[in-house]
C-alpha positions in Angstrom: -18.8 9.5 6.4 -16.2 8.5 9.0 -15.1 6.1 11.7 -13.8 2.6 11.7 -15.9 0.0 10.0 -15.8 -3.6 8.9 -16.9 -5.1 5.6 -17.4 -8.8 4.7 -16.4 -9.7 1.1 -18.3 -12.1 -1.1 -16.0 -14.9 -0.2 -16.6 -14.4 3.5 -13.4 -12.5 4.5 -14.0 -9.6 6.9 -11.8 -6.5 6.6 -11.4 -3.5 8.9 -11.2 -0.1 7.3 -11.6 3.6 7.8 -13.7 5.7 5.5 -14.1 9.4 5.2 -15.2 12.1 2.7 -18.1 12.6 0.4 -19.2 10.2 -2.3 -16.9 10.8 -5.3 -15.4 9.0 -8.3 -12.7 8.0 -8.4 -12.5 7.1 -4.8 -9.1 6.7 -3.2 -8.3 3.3 -1.6 -5.2 3.2 0.5 -3.4 -0.2 0.8 -0.8 -0.3 3.7 2.5 -2.0 3.2 3.3 -5.4 4.7 2.6 -5.6 8.5 0.9 -2.2 8.6 -2.8 -1.6 9.2 -5.1 1.2 7.9 -3.9 3.3 10.8 -0.6 3.8 9.1 -2.5 6.2 6.9 -4.1 8.1 9.8 -1.9 11.2 9.4 -2.7 11.3 5.7 -6.4 10.8 6.2 -6.5 13.8 8.6 -5.2 16.0 5.8 -7.1 14.8 2.8 -9.9 17.1 1.6 -13.4 15.9 2.5 -14.4 16.2 -1.2 -12.5 12.9 -1.7 -14.0 9.6 -0.7 -11.0 7.9 0.9 -10.9 4.3 2.3 -7.9 3.0 4.2 -8.1 -0.8 4.6 -6.3 -3.3 6.8 -5.5 -6.1 4.4 -6.1 -9.7 5.2 -3.9 -10.8 8.2 -3.3 -7.3 9.3 -4.7 -5.0 12.0 -8.2 -6.0 13.0 -9.0 -7.8 9.7 -9.5 -11.5 9.5 -6.4 -13.6 9.6 -6.9 -16.8 7.5 -4.5 -19.7 8.0 -3.1 -19.2 4.5 -3.4 -16.9 1.5 -0.8 -14.2 1.7 0.7 -14.1 -1.8 0.5 -10.9 -3.8 -2.2 -12.5 -5.9 -4.3 -13.2 -2.8 -4.1 -9.6 -1.5 -4.9 -8.3 -5.0 -8.0 -10.5 -5.4 -9.4 -8.9 -2.3 -9.3 -5.4 -3.8 -12.1 -5.7 -6.5 -14.2 -7.6 -3.9 -13.7 -4.7 -1.5 -14.7 -2.2 -4.2 -17.8 -4.2 -4.9 -18.7 -4.4 -1.2 -18.4 -0.7 -0.6 -20.0 0.4 -3.8 -16.9 1.8 -5.7 -16.7 1.4 -9.5 -13.3 2.9 -10.0 -10.5 3.9 -7.6 -7.2 5.4 -7.3 -5.1 2.7 -5.5 -2.4 3.9 -3.2 0.2 1.4 -2.2 3.3 1.4 -0.1 6.4 -0.7 -0.5 5.3 -4.4 -1.0 1.7 -3.4 -1.4 2.6 -1.5 -4.6 2.9 -4.9 -6.1 -0.6 -5.6 -5.0 -1.9 -2.4 -6.5 -0.1 -3.1 -9.8 -1.5 -6.6 -9.9 -5.1 -5.2 -9.6 -4.3 -2.6 -12.4 -3.1 -5.4 -14.6 -5.9 -7.9 -14.0 -8.8 -5.4 -13.5 -7.9 -2.3 -15.5 -11.5 -1.0 -15.6 -11.5 -0.7 -11.8 -8.3 1.3 -11.5 -8.4 5.0 -12.4 -4.9 5.6 -11.2 -2.0 4.4 -9.0 0.0 6.2 -6.3 3.0 4.0 -5.6 5.0 5.1 -2.5 8.6 3.6 -2.2 7.7 1.0 -4.8 10.1 -1.7 -5.7 10.4 -2.7 -9.3 10.5 -6.3 -8.0 11.5 -8.1 -4.8 11.9 -11.4 -6.6 15.2 -12.9 -5.4 16.2 -9.7 -3.5 19.2 -10.5 -1.4 18.2 -8.4 1.6 14.7 -9.6 1.7 15.9 -13.2 1.2 18.1 -12.8 4.2 15.3 -11.3 6.2 13.0 -14.2 5.4 15.5 -16.9 6.1 17.1 -15.5 9.3 14.3 -13.4 10.9 10.8 -14.0 9.6 11.2 -17.7 9.4 12.2 -17.7 13.1 9.3 -15.6 14.4 6.9 -17.2 16.9 3.7 -15.9 18.5 3.4 -13.6 20.2 5.9 -11.6 18.2 8.4 -9.8 20.4 7.4 -6.1 20.9 11.0 -5.0 20.9 11.6 -6.6 17.5 8.4 -5.0 16.1 9.4 -1.5 17.3 12.8 -1.8 15.7 11.3 -3.0 12.5 9.0 0.0 12.4 11.9 2.4 13.1 14.2 0.7 10.6 11.6 1.0 7.8 10.9 4.7 8.5 13.3 7.3 9.7 14.4 9.3 12.7 12.1 12.1 11.6 8.9 10.2 12.5 7.3 11.4 15.7 7.6 8.9 18.6 3.8 8.8 19.1 3.4 7.8 15.5 6.0 5.0 16.0 4.0 3.9 19.1 0.8 3.7 17.2 2.3 1.8 14.3 4.1 -0.7 16.5 0.9 -1.5 18.4 -0.8 -2.3 15.1 2.1 -4.4 13.8 1.9 -6.5 16.9 -1.5 -7.7 15.7 0.1 -9.6 12.8 0.7 -13.3 13.5 4.1 -14.8 12.8 2.7 -17.0 10.0 1.5 -13.8 8.2 5.0 -12.3 8.4 6.5 -15.5 6.9 4.0 -16.0 4.1 3.7 -12.3 3.1 7.4 -11.7 2.8 8.1 -15.1 1.2 5.3 -14.2 -1.3 7.0 -11.0 -2.2 10.2 -12.9 -3.1 8.3 -14.9 -5.7 6.4 -12.1 -7.4 7.8 -10.4 -10.5 5.4 -8.4 -12.7 8.0 -6.4 -14.7 7.2 -8.1 -17.9 3.5 -7.1 -17.5 4.1 -3.4 -16.6 3.3 -2.2 -20.1 -0.2 -3.6 -19.4 -0.7 -1.0 -16.7 -2.6 1.8 -18.5 -3.6 3.8 -15.4 -1.8 7.1 -14.8 0.8 6.4 -12.1 2.4 8.7 -9.5 5.6 7.3 -8.1 6.5 8.8 -4.7 10.0 8.2 -3.4 12.3 9.6 -0.7 15.9 10.0 -1.7 17.1 8.9 1.8 15.2 5.5 1.3 17.6 2.8 2.5 15.2 0.0 1.5 14.2 0.9 -2.1 16.6 2.7 -4.3 16.4 5.2 -7.2 17.2 2.5 -9.7 13.9 0.8 -9.0 12.1 4.1 -9.7 13.9 4.5 -13.0 13.0 1.0 -14.0 9.4 1.7 -13.2 9.4 4.9 -15.2 10.7 2.9 -18.2 8.2 0.1 -17.8 5.0 2.0 -17.1 3.4 3.8 -19.9 2.1 6.8 -18.0 4.2 7.4 -14.9 5.6 10.4 -13.1 8.2 10.4 -10.3 8.0 12.8 -7.3 11.0 12.8 -5.0 10.8 13.8 -1.4 14.2 15.2 -0.5 15.6 13.7 2.7 12.7 11.3 3.3 13.2 7.7 4.1 11.2 4.5 3.2 7.9 5.9 4.2 7.6 9.6 3.0 4.0 9.9 4.2 5.0 9.5 7.8 7.6 12.3 7.5 5.5 14.7 5.4 1.8 13.7 5.6 0.6 17.1 4.5 2.6 17.0 1.3 1.6 13.4 0.6 -2.1 14.1 1.1 -1.8 17.1 -1.2 -0.1 15.1 -3.9 -2.9 12.4 -3.7 -5.6 15.1 -3.8 -4.1 16.8 -6.8 -3.6 13.5 -8.6 -7.2 12.4 -7.9 -8.6 15.7 -9.0 -6.7 15.6 -12.3 -8.1 12.1 -12.9 -11.6 13.3 -12.0 -11.5 15.8 -14.8 -10.5 13.3 -17.4 -13.1 11.1 -19.2 -12.9 7.4 -18.6 -11.9 6.6 -22.2 -9.0 9.0 -22.0 -7.8 7.2 -18.8 -8.2 3.8 -20.3 -6.6 4.5 -23.7 
């Protein structure tokens, strides 16, 4: 399997995705962070073993996926995930999220535990509800955006949420994809993150969880990782020394290896052991 495809969910929404690998359970489903498309996982996909069925998806409003007028809360993104699994024939998946999409992956694990074999949460916040920096971003920047969104702003946003170690050609690719996101999607997505707080429900997440965090992350701090370790029943933290907010862009080989090892460990465990 391979190549870019589209899939239409039962409710009529069409999503763009990239699939590779042999049929396997659990499959790995990669959910890009806010404004990113499936292509933000391209360096990782290139390094994942073909024994793993991997699907990287552009979520609603992003990349070449449909961009409905509204529907960009965490709950909206999360509702698309089981529908996607149904549409592509996946019973259980390891959900991989980044930054804000970690809240989406967690919501799926809380609401549909039987569909989630494991979670890989990269640069995950504990919550962004009421976050001062994000509030300022929404009020002074996102709320002022107009279509077409300024390419210079988009490029600076990509650079500011990664690090100086990311190759220029990767930045170019990512910025081109972010330009596909309409201004209203920026506003609704980031405003939705400000209103989402699942910390009280974290004990409901039974799926084994791998937290990946770079210790040079200027967006999400170590305190959030410690809070998640306390709140999640079965979580492990892996720290990427010197990496910023998007460790997979800086060390895609290691990130792919960490996913592969985690997925293989889950594959060896019986379902009841993972659910218990």
